[in-house]
C-alpha positions, 0 to 999 in steps of 0.5 A: 787733095787735088782734082780736076773736076767738070761742071754738073747739074749747072753751068754744063753749057757756056757761051764763050762770052761766059767762059771769058767771063769766068776765066776773068774771075779766076785772074781777077774780080772777086777771086777771093770770094770764090775761093773762099766759098769753094773751101766752104762746100768742100769742107762740109763735114767739117767740126768748127765754126771758128772761120779763122781757124778753117781758113788757116788750116786750108791756107794753101788752098787753092782753085782755079779755071780750066779754060777749054772750047766746050766748057770749063774744068776746075782745078782745085789744089790742097782741098779737103781730104774729107770731100773725096771718096777713094780719090774722087770727090763727092758728087753732091759736092761737085754740083755745089762747087759748080753752084758756087761758080754759078753765083758767084759769076752772077753776083760779079756780073749783074751786081758788083759791075753795072748793077741792072737793078735797082737796089735802093728801094723794096721792089728792086730789091725784090726783082733782084732776089727774084732773078737771083733765085730764077737764075740758079733754077729754083723757081718752077712753075709747075709745081705745088705749093710743098716747100717747108722752110726749116730754120734752127741752130747749127750748134744743137745737141744730140737728141735735138738734132735727132728730133729734127730729122723725125720731123723731116722723115715725117714731112718726106711721107707727106711729099712735103720738101725742104728748104734750109740754111743748108748748114749743119745741125737743125738744118742738115736734119731734116733734110736726112729725115725727108730724104728716108720719108721720100725713099719710102714713098718712091718720091725721086723728086724731093727737093733739098734747097739749102740758102746761104751767104758769103758771110756765113757759108765758111762757118756753117758749110752746105752739108752734101744732101742739098741739091739745089743750093743757092748763095745769095748776096748777103743775109737780108736777101737770104731771108727774103729768099726763104720768105717768098720761096717757102709756103711754111716754117718750121722752126727747131732749138736754135741761137742767135742766127735762129732768134734772128730769123724769127724775128724777121718773120715775125716782123714780116706778118706784124705789118698790117698789109700781112694780117690776114695772109696765111703762113703756118709757123710751127716752133718745134722740138723734143720735150727736152726743148721745152724750156727753150721755146717758153723763153722764146715766147716769153721773150716774143711777148714782152718784146712785141706782144701777144700779137706776134705769138698768135703768128705761130703754133708750138707743138713739143715732142710731136713730130707727125703733129708738125707735119699735119699742121704743115699739110693743112696750112700750105692748103690755106696757103694753096687757096689763097694764092689761088684766089689772088691769082699769085705765083706758087713758086714765089711769093709776090703779094707778101709785104716786106718793108724796106728796112727789112731788105736794107743790108745792115752794115754791122760796127759797133757804131751801128750797133750802139745807136739800134732803136730798141724802143717802145716808140715805134710800130711793132713791126719796126721794133722787130726790124730793129731786135733783128739787126741786133742779133744779126750783129751778134751773129756777126761777132760770133761767126763772120770774119769782119765781125770777129775783127770787129770785136776782138779790136774794139771790145764787145758791140754794146746794145742799149734801150728800154729796159723792158726791151734790153731786159729780156734781150739780155735773159735770152741771150744769157740763156743761149750762153748757158745752153751752149747755142752760140757756137759750136761747143766750146770751152768758154765762150766770150761774149761780143756783146754788151747789153745796156739799160737806158736808165 
């Protein structure tokens, strides 16, 4: 369908200079990035995570800026029909469309041109993340700690999906807000449940934050419940945003993307500087997911040790207990932040090592050279395992990664046997449980695990 839409919730008022910059984006600069991210948000109810199929299906989709003295409008052509109701674009998707424009403009003006951020060290990257989130209006200084980050797979079954809604409902009843990767599956379910819980409590200020990045947005289109959408430049800044903004994390069943998030978080919490940092983490799912979490727990203990496992709790088939643990854990976070004079809205004190912040360029060479060995601090091993999962995510659903695998074959991962053997077993279980991608008849692995002799 075709439409012309005006801004709402973001970019309602612009200077003439901003309008000119937006016009420049339409005629040059990151025009294709803007088009692809815009298509992704309008394809919110798509049933595939095959990015090539999505872009081929909507190859004639177009979007352009229509300039007027008081601001701008966006003209979309050949947009997915399910983004409209009775010929009008769904309001939440219209908001998302202008969030895309806001964030692409900011990345173009502040990162791609002459960046005012020092991105070669950790503090500089954290400063950039702060400004990205502040520019998007996410950082609210008058709010008490109540943001629960929910991670989990976009390719999960109905029983697991329904369970994520039950947990979200219990969180909403306790007036907790939800932040996810904003896509389908375990990212959408908690928001739907929380929205019902908030409605019962007559909470009209519920926040449903969604953090995504250009490489993943097409495969995991933002769901329309998200009322604060932010597009970060890359996966590392997206992950840092979760940790800086969230006050606790709930992990549902998932695949390699969820495993990447788990390794990222544990690697940070295992850093000696963060040993005493309160940060509630709960792994949870229905009774049928018990074996899944046993596999995850076994992998963590074998690769990173029992100290890593001590940083999370596993709660099976008890949504209200998950919510209670979040309430209690966030109370500890509040007291710690108050005692340390730290902000509620942005966790400045957590030490995120530079190796967790540095963007990982996925190639066959970088994947095969990952140090999956014991002769390094445990938080550094976690960082390299995180990169391994990130590379598999790329090979599964990101355009560049898919093309690399098609051209040169699977990525190779090698290392110490007592690390790569459990890694291979975990990946095999993901394949068998159809957690790698949205259901397909046959999944062709984009990786190959090699044990060093």
